[in-house]
DOZA-828162 format. One record per residue (C-alpha): residue number from 0; x, y, z. Coordinates in Angstrom, 1 decimal, always signed. Layout:
<sites>
<site num="NUM" X="X" Y="Y" Z="Z"/>
...
</sites>
This chain:
<sites>
<site num="0" X="-12.4" Y="-10.4" Z="-44.7"/>
<site num="1" X="-8.8" Y="-10.3" Z="-45.8"/>
<site num="2" X="-5.8" Y="-8.9" Z="-43.9"/>
<site num="3" X="-4.3" Y="-5.4" Z="-44.4"/>
<site num="4" X="-1.2" Y="-7.0" Z="-45.9"/>
<site num="5" X="-3.1" Y="-9.1" Z="-48.4"/>
<site num="6" X="-5.1" Y="-5.9" Z="-49.4"/>
<site num="7" X="-1.8" Y="-4.2" Z="-50.2"/>
<site num="8" X="-0.7" Y="-7.2" Z="-52.3"/>
<site num="9" X="-3.8" Y="-6.9" Z="-54.4"/>
<site num="10" X="-3.2" Y="-3.2" Z="-55.0"/>
<site num="11" X="+0.5" Y="-3.7" Z="-55.9"/>
<site num="12" X="-0.3" Y="-6.5" Z="-58.4"/>
<site num="13" X="-3.1" Y="-4.4" Z="-59.9"/>
<site num="14" X="-0.7" Y="-1.5" Z="-60.4"/>
<site num="15" X="+1.7" Y="-3.9" Z="-62.2"/>
<site num="16" X="-1.0" Y="-4.5" Z="-64.8"/>
<site num="17" X="-2.1" Y="-8.0" Z="-63.8"/>
<site num="18" X="-5.7" Y="-8.9" Z="-64.5"/>
<site num="19" X="-8.2" Y="-9.6" Z="-61.8"/>
<site num="20" X="-8.1" Y="-13.3" Z="-62.7"/>
<site num="21" X="-4.3" Y="-13.4" Z="-62.5"/>
<site num="22" X="-4.3" Y="-11.7" Z="-59.1"/>
<site num="23" X="-7.0" Y="-14.1" Z="-57.9"/>
<site num="24" X="-4.9" Y="-17.1" Z="-59.1"/>
<site num="25" X="-1.6" Y="-15.8" Z="-57.7"/>
<site num="26" X="-2.9" Y="-14.9" Z="-54.2"/>
<site num="27" X="-5.5" Y="-17.7" Z="-53.9"/>
<site num="28" X="-8.4" Y="-15.3" Z="-53.4"/>
<site num="29" X="-11.8" Y="-15.4" Z="-55.0"/>
<site num="30" X="-12.0" Y="-13.1" Z="-58.0"/>
<site num="31" X="-15.1" Y="-11.3" Z="-56.6"/>
<site num="32" X="-13.0" Y="-10.4" Z="-53.5"/>
<site num="33" X="-10.2" Y="-9.0" Z="-55.7"/>
<site num="34" X="-12.7" Y="-7.0" Z="-57.7"/>
<site num="35" X="-14.3" Y="-5.5" Z="-54.5"/>
<site num="36" X="-11.1" Y="-4.3" Z="-53.0"/>
<site num="37" X="-9.7" Y="-3.0" Z="-56.2"/>
<site num="38" X="-12.9" Y="-1.0" Z="-56.7"/>
<site num="39" X="-13.1" Y="+0.5" Z="-53.2"/>
<site num="40" X="-9.4" Y="+1.3" Z="-52.9"/>
<site num="41" X="-9.3" Y="+1.4" Z="-49.1"/>
<site num="42" X="-8.2" Y="-1.2" Z="-46.6"/>
<site num="43" X="-10.7" Y="-3.6" Z="-44.9"/>
<site num="44" X="-12.3" Y="-2.3" Z="-41.7"/>
<site num="45" X="-13.3" Y="-4.6" Z="-38.9"/>
<site num="46" X="-16.7" Y="-3.7" Z="-37.4"/>
<site num="47" X="-16.9" Y="-4.9" Z="-33.8"/>
<site num="48" X="-20.2" Y="-6.5" Z="-33.0"/>
<site num="49" X="-21.3" Y="-6.1" Z="-29.5"/>
<site num="50" X="-21.9" Y="-9.5" Z="-28.0"/>
<site num="51" X="-25.2" Y="-10.1" Z="-26.4"/>
<site num="52" X="-24.9" Y="-10.3" Z="-22.6"/>
<site num="53" X="-25.4" Y="-13.8" Z="-21.2"/>
<site num="54" X="-28.6" Y="-14.4" Z="-19.2"/>
<site num="55" X="-26.2" Y="-15.7" Z="-16.5"/>
<site num="56" X="-24.1" Y="-12.5" Z="-16.3"/>
<site num="57" X="-26.1" Y="-10.8" Z="-13.4"/>
<site num="58" X="-25.4" Y="-14.0" Z="-11.3"/>
<site num="59" X="-21.8" Y="-14.7" Z="-12.2"/>
<site num="60" X="-20.2" Y="-12.8" Z="-9.3"/>
<site num="61" X="-22.5" Y="-14.5" Z="-6.8"/>
<site num="62" X="-21.8" Y="-17.9" Z="-8.2"/>
<site num="63" X="-18.0" Y="-17.3" Z="-8.2"/>
<site num="64" X="-18.2" Y="-16.2" Z="-4.5"/>
<site num="65" X="-20.1" Y="-19.4" Z="-3.6"/>
<site num="66" X="-17.5" Y="-21.5" Z="-5.4"/>
<site num="67" X="-14.8" Y="-19.7" Z="-3.5"/>
<site num="68" X="-16.4" Y="-20.7" Z="-0.2"/>
<site num="69" X="-17.0" Y="-24.3" Z="-1.1"/>
<site num="70" X="-17.1" Y="-26.9" Z="-3.9"/>
<site num="71" X="-20.8" Y="-26.6" Z="-4.6"/>
<site num="72" X="-22.5" Y="-28.6" Z="-7.3"/>
<site num="73" X="-23.9" Y="-26.9" Z="-10.3"/>
<site num="74" X="-27.4" Y="-28.3" Z="-9.5"/>
<site num="75" X="-27.3" Y="-26.6" Z="-6.1"/>
<site num="76" X="-26.2" Y="-23.3" Z="-7.6"/>
<site num="77" X="-28.9" Y="-23.6" Z="-10.3"/>
<site num="78" X="-31.7" Y="-23.9" Z="-7.7"/>
<site num="79" X="-30.3" Y="-21.1" Z="-5.6"/>
<site num="80" X="-30.2" Y="-18.6" Z="-8.5"/>
<site num="81" X="-33.6" Y="-19.8" Z="-9.7"/>
<site num="82" X="-35.0" Y="-18.5" Z="-6.4"/>
<site num="83" X="-33.3" Y="-15.1" Z="-7.2"/>
<site num="84" X="-35.1" Y="-14.8" Z="-10.6"/>
<site num="85" X="-32.7" Y="-16.7" Z="-13.0"/>
<site num="86" X="-34.8" Y="-17.9" Z="-16.0"/>
<site num="87" X="-32.0" Y="-19.5" Z="-18.1"/>
<site num="88" X="-31.2" Y="-23.2" Z="-18.6"/>
<site num="89" X="-29.3" Y="-25.5" Z="-16.3"/>
<site num="90" X="-26.7" Y="-26.2" Z="-18.9"/>
<site num="91" X="-25.6" Y="-22.6" Z="-18.9"/>
<site num="92" X="-25.0" Y="-22.8" Z="-15.2"/>
<site num="93" X="-23.3" Y="-26.1" Z="-15.4"/>
<site num="94" X="-20.9" Y="-24.9" Z="-18.2"/>
<site num="95" X="-19.9" Y="-21.9" Z="-16.2"/>
<site num="96" X="-19.3" Y="-23.9" Z="-13.0"/>
<site num="97" X="-17.2" Y="-26.4" Z="-14.9"/>
<site num="98" X="-15.0" Y="-23.7" Z="-16.3"/>
<site num="99" X="-14.4" Y="-22.1" Z="-12.9"/>
<site num="100" X="-13.6" Y="-25.4" Z="-11.3"/>
<site num="101" X="-11.2" Y="-26.5" Z="-14.1"/>
<site num="102" X="-9.4" Y="-23.2" Z="-13.9"/>
<site num="103" X="-8.8" Y="-23.7" Z="-10.2"/>
<site num="104" X="-7.9" Y="-27.4" Z="-10.6"/>
<site num="105" X="-5.3" Y="-27.1" Z="-13.4"/>
<site num="106" X="-3.0" Y="-24.6" Z="-11.7"/>
<site num="107" X="+0.3" Y="-25.4" Z="-10.1"/>
<site num="108" X="+1.8" Y="-23.1" Z="-7.5"/>
<site num="109" X="+5.2" Y="-22.3" Z="-6.0"/>
<site num="110" X="+5.5" Y="-22.4" Z="-2.2"/>
<site num="111" X="+6.1" Y="-19.0" Z="-0.8"/>
<site num="112" X="+7.2" Y="-17.9" Z="+2.7"/>
<site num="113" X="+6.7" Y="-14.7" Z="+4.5"/>
<site num="114" X="+9.3" Y="-12.8" Z="+6.5"/>
<site num="115" X="+9.0" Y="-12.8" Z="+10.3"/>
<site num="116" X="+6.3" Y="-10.7" Z="+11.8"/>
<site num="117" X="+4.7" Y="-9.9" Z="+8.5"/>
<site num="118" X="+1.6" Y="-12.1" Z="+8.1"/>
<site num="119" X="-1.0" Y="-14.1" Z="+9.9"/>
<site num="120" X="-3.8" Y="-16.1" Z="+8.2"/>
<site num="121" X="-7.3" Y="-16.6" Z="+9.6"/>
<site num="122" X="-10.0" Y="-19.0" Z="+8.7"/>
<site num="123" X="-13.3" Y="-20.5" Z="+9.9"/>
<site num="124" X="-14.2" Y="-24.2" Z="+10.0"/>
<site num="125" X="-17.4" Y="-25.9" Z="+11.2"/>
<site num="126" X="-17.6" Y="-29.0" Z="+13.4"/>
<site num="127" X="-20.7" Y="-31.1" Z="+13.9"/>
<site num="128" X="-21.7" Y="-32.2" Z="+17.4"/>
<site num="129" X="-24.2" Y="-35.1" Z="+17.8"/>
<site num="130" X="-26.4" Y="-34.8" Z="+20.8"/>
<site num="131" X="-29.5" Y="-36.7" Z="+22.0"/>
<site num="132" X="-31.6" Y="-33.7" Z="+20.9"/>
<site num="133" X="-30.0" Y="-33.6" Z="+17.5"/>
<site num="134" X="-27.0" Y="-32.3" Z="+15.6"/>
<site num="135" X="-25.6" Y="-28.9" Z="+16.3"/>
<site num="136" X="-22.7" Y="-27.0" Z="+14.8"/>
<site num="137" X="-19.8" Y="-25.2" Z="+16.6"/>
<site num="138" X="-17.3" Y="-23.1" Z="+14.7"/>
<site num="139" X="-13.5" Y="-23.1" Z="+14.8"/>
<site num="140" X="-11.6" Y="-19.8" Z="+14.6"/>
<site num="141" X="-8.0" Y="-20.4" Z="+13.5"/>
<site num="142" X="-5.2" Y="-17.9" Z="+13.3"/>
<site num="143" X="-1.8" Y="-19.0" Z="+12.0"/>
<site num="144" X="+1.4" Y="-17.0" Z="+11.8"/>
<site num="145" X="+3.1" Y="-17.3" Z="+8.4"/>
<site num="146" X="+6.7" Y="-17.5" Z="+9.5"/>
<site num="147" X="+6.7" Y="-19.7" Z="+12.6"/>
<site num="148" X="+3.4" Y="-21.6" Z="+11.9"/>
<site num="149" X="+2.4" Y="-21.0" Z="+15.5"/>
<site num="150" X="-1.4" Y="-21.1" Z="+15.8"/>
<site num="151" X="-4.3" Y="-20.2" Z="+18.0"/>
<site num="152" X="-7.6" Y="-22.0" Z="+17.7"/>
<site num="153" X="-10.9" Y="-21.6" Z="+19.6"/>
<site num="154" X="-14.4" Y="-23.0" Z="+19.2"/>
<site num="155" X="-17.4" Y="-20.6" Z="+19.3"/>
<site num="156" X="-21.1" Y="-21.3" Z="+19.2"/>
<site num="157" X="-21.7" Y="-18.9" Z="+16.3"/>
<site num="158" X="-19.8" Y="-16.7" Z="+13.8"/>
<site num="159" X="-21.2" Y="-13.4" Z="+15.0"/>
<site num="160" X="-19.1" Y="-10.2" Z="+14.7"/>
<site num="161" X="-18.7" Y="-10.0" Z="+18.4"/>
<site num="162" X="-17.3" Y="-13.6" Z="+18.7"/>
<site num="163" X="-15.1" Y="-12.8" Z="+15.6"/>
<site num="164" X="-13.5" Y="-9.8" Z="+17.2"/>
<site num="165" X="-13.2" Y="-11.1" Z="+20.7"/>
<site num="166" X="-11.4" Y="-14.3" Z="+19.6"/>
<site num="167" X="-9.0" Y="-12.1" Z="+17.7"/>
<site num="168" X="-8.0" Y="-10.4" Z="+20.9"/>
<site num="169" X="-7.6" Y="-13.7" Z="+22.8"/>
<site num="170" X="-5.5" Y="-15.0" Z="+19.8"/>
<site num="171" X="-3.2" Y="-11.9" Z="+20.0"/>
<site num="172" X="-2.7" Y="-12.4" Z="+23.8"/>
<site num="173" X="-2.0" Y="-16.1" Z="+23.4"/>
<site num="174" X="+0.5" Y="-15.6" Z="+20.5"/>
<site num="175" X="+2.1" Y="-12.7" Z="+22.3"/>
<site num="176" X="+1.7" Y="-10.1" Z="+19.6"/>
<site num="177" X="+0.1" Y="-8.9" Z="+16.3"/>
<site num="178" X="+1.5" Y="-9.4" Z="+12.8"/>
<site num="179" X="+1.6" Y="-6.5" Z="+10.4"/>
<site num="180" X="-1.2" Y="-8.0" Z="+8.3"/>
<site num="181" X="-3.8" Y="-10.7" Z="+8.5"/>
<site num="182" X="-5.1" Y="-12.6" Z="+5.4"/>
<site num="183" X="-8.9" Y="-13.3" Z="+5.2"/>
<site num="184" X="-11.4" Y="-14.9" Z="+2.9"/>
<site num="185" X="-14.2" Y="-12.6" Z="+1.7"/>
<site num="186" X="-16.5" Y="-13.3" Z="+4.7"/>
<site num="187" X="-19.4" Y="-11.2" Z="+6.0"/>
<site num="188" X="-17.6" Y="-10.2" Z="+9.2"/>
<site num="189" X="-14.8" Y="-8.6" Z="+7.1"/>
<site num="190" X="-16.5" Y="-7.4" Z="+3.8"/>
<site num="191" X="-20.1" Y="-6.2" Z="+3.6"/>
<site num="192" X="-20.3" Y="-5.4" Z="-0.1"/>
<site num="193" X="-18.4" Y="-4.8" Z="-3.3"/>
<site num="194" X="-18.5" Y="-1.7" Z="-5.4"/>
<site num="195" X="-16.8" Y="-1.7" Z="-8.8"/>
<site num="196" X="-14.9" Y="-4.8" Z="-7.8"/>
<site num="197" X="-13.5" Y="-3.1" Z="-4.7"/>
<site num="198" X="-14.3" Y="-4.5" Z="-1.2"/>
<site num="199" X="-16.3" Y="-2.4" Z="+1.3"/>
<site num="200" X="-15.1" Y="-3.4" Z="+4.7"/>
<site num="201" X="-17.3" Y="-3.8" Z="+7.7"/>
<site num="202" X="-17.1" Y="-0.6" Z="+9.7"/>
<site num="203" X="-16.7" Y="-2.2" Z="+13.1"/>
<site num="204" X="-14.0" Y="-4.5" Z="+11.7"/>
<site num="205" X="-12.2" Y="-1.6" Z="+10.1"/>
<site num="206" X="-12.2" Y="+0.2" Z="+13.4"/>
<site num="207" X="-10.8" Y="-2.9" Z="+15.1"/>
<site num="208" X="-7.9" Y="-3.2" Z="+12.6"/>
<site num="209" X="-7.0" Y="+0.4" Z="+13.1"/>
<site num="210" X="-7.3" Y="+0.1" Z="+16.8"/>
<site num="211" X="-4.9" Y="-2.9" Z="+17.0"/>
<site num="212" X="-2.6" Y="-1.6" Z="+14.2"/>
<site num="213" X="-2.7" Y="-4.4" Z="+11.6"/>
<site num="214" X="-3.8" Y="-4.4" Z="+7.9"/>
<site num="215" X="-6.5" Y="-6.7" Z="+6.7"/>
<site num="216" X="-5.7" Y="-8.4" Z="+3.4"/>
<site num="217" X="-8.3" Y="-10.2" Z="+1.3"/>
<site num="218" X="-7.5" Y="-13.6" Z="-0.3"/>
<site num="219" X="-8.1" Y="-13.4" Z="-4.1"/>
<site num="220" X="-11.1" Y="-15.3" Z="-5.4"/>
<site num="221" X="-10.4" Y="-19.0" Z="-6.4"/>
<site num="222" X="-7.0" Y="-18.9" Z="-4.6"/>
<site num="223" X="-7.1" Y="-21.3" Z="-1.7"/>
<site num="224" X="-3.3" Y="-21.8" Z="-2.2"/>
<site num="225" X="-2.7" Y="-18.2" Z="-0.9"/>
<site num="226" X="-4.1" Y="-19.2" Z="+2.5"/>
<site num="227" X="-2.4" Y="-22.7" Z="+2.5"/>
<site num="228" X="-0.7" Y="-22.1" Z="+5.9"/>
<site num="229" X="-4.1" Y="-21.9" Z="+7.6"/>
<site num="230" X="-6.0" Y="-24.4" Z="+5.4"/>
<site num="231" X="-3.8" Y="-27.4" Z="+6.4"/>
<site num="232" X="-4.0" Y="-26.8" Z="+10.2"/>
<site num="233" X="-7.8" Y="-27.1" Z="+9.9"/>
<site num="234" X="-7.4" Y="-30.6" Z="+8.6"/>
<site num="235" X="-4.8" Y="-31.2" Z="+11.4"/>
<site num="236" X="-7.3" Y="-30.2" Z="+14.1"/>
<site num="237" X="-10.0" Y="-32.3" Z="+12.5"/>
<site num="238" X="-7.9" Y="-35.4" Z="+12.5"/>
<site num="239" X="-5.5" Y="-35.0" Z="+15.5"/>
<site num="240" X="-8.0" Y="-33.5" Z="+17.9"/>
<site num="241" X="-11.6" Y="-33.7" Z="+16.9"/>
<site num="242" X="-11.8" Y="-37.2" Z="+15.5"/>
<site num="243" X="-12.9" Y="-39.4" Z="+18.5"/>
<site num="244" X="-13.1" Y="-36.5" Z="+20.9"/>
<site num="245" X="-16.0" Y="-36.6" Z="+23.4"/>
<site num="246" X="-17.6" Y="-33.3" Z="+23.4"/>
<site num="247" X="-19.3" Y="-32.1" Z="+26.6"/>
<site num="248" X="-19.2" Y="-28.3" Z="+26.3"/>
<site num="249" X="-17.6" Y="-25.5" Z="+24.2"/>
<site num="250" X="-15.6" Y="-24.3" Z="+27.3"/>
<site num="251" X="-14.1" Y="-27.8" Z="+28.0"/>
<site num="252" X="-13.4" Y="-28.4" Z="+24.3"/>
<site num="253" X="-11.5" Y="-25.1" Z="+24.2"/>
<site num="254" X="-9.4" Y="-26.0" Z="+27.3"/>
<site num="255" X="-8.5" Y="-29.3" Z="+25.7"/>
<site num="256" X="-7.8" Y="-27.8" Z="+22.3"/>
<site num="257" X="-5.5" Y="-25.1" Z="+23.8"/>
<site num="258" X="-3.6" Y="-27.8" Z="+25.8"/>
<site num="259" X="-3.2" Y="-29.8" Z="+22.5"/>
<site num="260" X="-1.8" Y="-26.7" Z="+20.7"/>
<site num="261" X="+0.6" Y="-25.8" Z="+23.5"/>
<site num="262" X="+1.8" Y="-29.4" Z="+24.1"/>
<site num="263" X="+1.9" Y="-30.7" Z="+20.5"/>
<site num="264" X="+0.9" Y="-28.5" Z="+17.5"/>
<site num="265" X="+3.1" Y="-25.5" Z="+18.5"/>
<site num="266" X="+6.1" Y="-27.7" Z="+19.3"/>
<site num="267" X="+6.1" Y="-29.8" Z="+16.1"/>
<site num="268" X="+8.9" Y="-29.8" Z="+13.6"/>
<site num="269" X="+8.1" Y="-27.5" Z="+10.7"/>
<site num="270" X="+9.5" Y="-29.5" Z="+7.8"/>
<site num="271" X="+8.6" Y="-26.7" Z="+5.3"/>
<site num="272" X="+11.5" Y="-24.8" Z="+6.8"/>
<site num="273" X="+14.8" Y="-25.6" Z="+5.0"/>
<site num="274" X="+16.4" Y="-26.5" Z="+8.3"/>
<site num="275" X="+13.5" Y="-28.4" Z="+9.7"/>
<site num="276" X="+13.2" Y="-26.0" Z="+12.7"/>
<site num="277" X="+10.5" Y="-26.5" Z="+15.2"/>
<site num="278" X="+7.5" Y="-24.1" Z="+15.5"/>
<site num="279" X="+8.6" Y="-23.2" Z="+19.0"/>
<site num="280" X="+12.1" Y="-22.3" Z="+17.8"/>
<site num="281" X="+10.8" Y="-20.0" Z="+15.1"/>
<site num="282" X="+8.4" Y="-18.6" Z="+17.6"/>
<site num="283" X="+11.3" Y="-17.6" Z="+19.9"/>
<site num="284" X="+13.7" Y="-16.7" Z="+17.1"/>
<site num="285" X="+14.7" Y="-13.0" Z="+17.4"/>
<site num="286" X="+17.4" Y="-10.7" Z="+18.6"/>
<site num="287" X="+17.8" Y="-6.9" Z="+19.0"/>
<site num="288" X="+15.1" Y="-5.1" Z="+17.0"/>
<site num="289" X="+13.7" Y="-1.7" Z="+16.6"/>
<site num="290" X="+10.6" Y="-0.9" Z="+18.7"/>
<site num="291" X="+7.6" Y="+1.4" Z="+18.8"/>
<site num="292" X="+5.0" Y="+2.1" Z="+21.4"/>
<site num="293" X="+1.5" Y="+0.6" Z="+21.3"/>
<site num="294" X="-1.4" Y="+0.9" Z="+23.8"/>
<site num="295" X="-3.6" Y="-2.1" Z="+24.0"/>
<site num="296" X="-6.7" Y="-3.3" Z="+25.9"/>
<site num="297" X="-7.7" Y="-6.1" Z="+28.2"/>
<site num="298" X="-9.6" Y="-8.8" Z="+26.2"/>
<site num="299" X="-13.1" Y="-7.6" Z="+26.8"/>
<site num="300" X="-15.9" Y="-7.3" Z="+24.3"/>
<site num="301" X="-14.7" Y="-4.9" Z="+21.6"/>
<site num="302" X="-18.3" Y="-3.9" Z="+20.7"/>
<site num="303" X="-18.7" Y="-2.6" Z="+24.2"/>
<site num="304" X="-15.2" Y="-1.1" Z="+24.3"/>
<site num="305" X="-14.4" Y="+0.3" Z="+20.8"/>
<site num="306" X="-12.2" Y="+3.3" Z="+21.0"/>
<site num="307" X="-11.3" Y="+3.0" Z="+24.7"/>
<site num="308" X="-7.7" Y="+2.4" Z="+25.7"/>
<site num="309" X="-7.6" Y="+1.0" Z="+29.2"/>
<site num="310" X="-4.0" Y="+0.0" Z="+29.7"/>
<site num="311" X="-0.5" Y="-0.2" Z="+28.3"/>
<site num="312" X="+0.7" Y="-3.8" Z="+27.8"/>
<site num="313" X="+3.4" Y="-5.7" Z="+26.0"/>
<site num="314" X="+2.1" Y="-6.8" Z="+22.6"/>
<site num="315" X="+4.7" Y="-7.4" Z="+20.0"/>
<site num="316" X="+5.2" Y="-8.9" Z="+16.6"/>
<site num="317" X="+6.6" Y="-12.0" Z="+18.4"/>
<site num="318" X="+7.2" Y="-13.8" Z="+15.1"/>
<site num="319" X="+10.5" Y="-12.2" Z="+15.5"/>
<site num="320" X="+13.7" Y="-11.9" Z="+13.5"/>
<site num="321" X="+16.3" Y="-9.2" Z="+13.0"/>
<site num="322" X="+14.6" Y="-6.3" Z="+11.4"/>
<site num="323" X="+11.0" Y="-7.1" Z="+12.4"/>
<site num="324" X="+9.1" Y="-4.5" Z="+14.5"/>
<site num="325" X="+8.0" Y="-5.2" Z="+18.1"/>
<site num="326" X="+5.5" Y="-3.2" Z="+20.1"/>
<site num="327" X="+6.4" Y="-2.9" Z="+23.8"/>
<site num="328" X="+5.7" Y="-1.0" Z="+26.9"/>
<site num="329" X="+6.4" Y="+2.7" Z="+26.7"/>
<site num="330" X="+8.9" Y="+2.4" Z="+29.6"/>
<site num="331" X="+11.3" Y="+0.5" Z="+27.3"/>
<site num="332" X="+11.5" Y="+3.2" Z="+24.7"/>
<site num="333" X="+15.1" Y="+4.1" Z="+23.8"/>
<site num="334" X="+16.4" Y="+1.1" Z="+25.8"/>
<site num="335" X="+18.1" Y="-1.9" Z="+24.3"/>
<site num="336" X="+15.7" Y="-4.8" Z="+24.1"/>
<site num="337" X="+16.6" Y="-8.5" Z="+23.9"/>
<site num="338" X="+13.8" Y="-10.9" Z="+22.7"/>
<site num="339" X="+14.2" Y="-14.1" Z="+24.7"/>
</sites>
């Protein structure tokens, strides 16, 4: 099929009296093509052909979510979707997996920093424990504040919703406050389903976020760079704490891990900062700021306490800087506040 411009050239030359052969020679088009468009006298129309849906289409979203979680092999994905009814070939799966991985691998990203008090980033990691009875797994909850890089980490025996929410509360108490938003992967404790590409949040988790006054933000698929501030500390804990550690119990490991964070990790120099400031300095950075009231709870199980406000306590966006919001005790309202 010819373009609309070439069609107009054919008509113009034909009106000038040129023969069909001459038009064909002048424009480099086959004479039969010239004859057809001169006879029909209307521009070419493109008829869109509906492409046949790939046999892999019903499984693409699931495959993409798996690849977001880990670097799975195409063979592993192929066997998984076979169990779900996939009847296509392995090559179709392999080609799709390769395209997704190449798209992620060939991107370069610019470092970005968040303003004080704005964002925290949360992630899970699994750690293997070898015991005489066999190998078991404990799970690391990690919350890192974007501006100061101050972090809280805790090992739990399972990734249940109750552990997930309770560790959030202990993290907020340890860090001294709550950022305006927390960035998450698409995990089952946060998102239970998707509808028309929109996430449906877990109801209990949604209540938790409203209760503590922060906004959950989902990390885009195939974008581990967005959560880079929490991805690297996972490697740090694996190498600096877990490697060579003699595990006796989750409780003892958490005491040792917390001591490590307080004595080393949260006191280190943050070289990503233009001035090479220490994490502790950024943690304490702040002057006079605007304040608002917030009523919090003691760190009990949220599932047993949801919706109950038991006390008023100081919980602020400690990641402070001039202009950031702090949440303090109601007695301090309308008083000048100096963040030490």
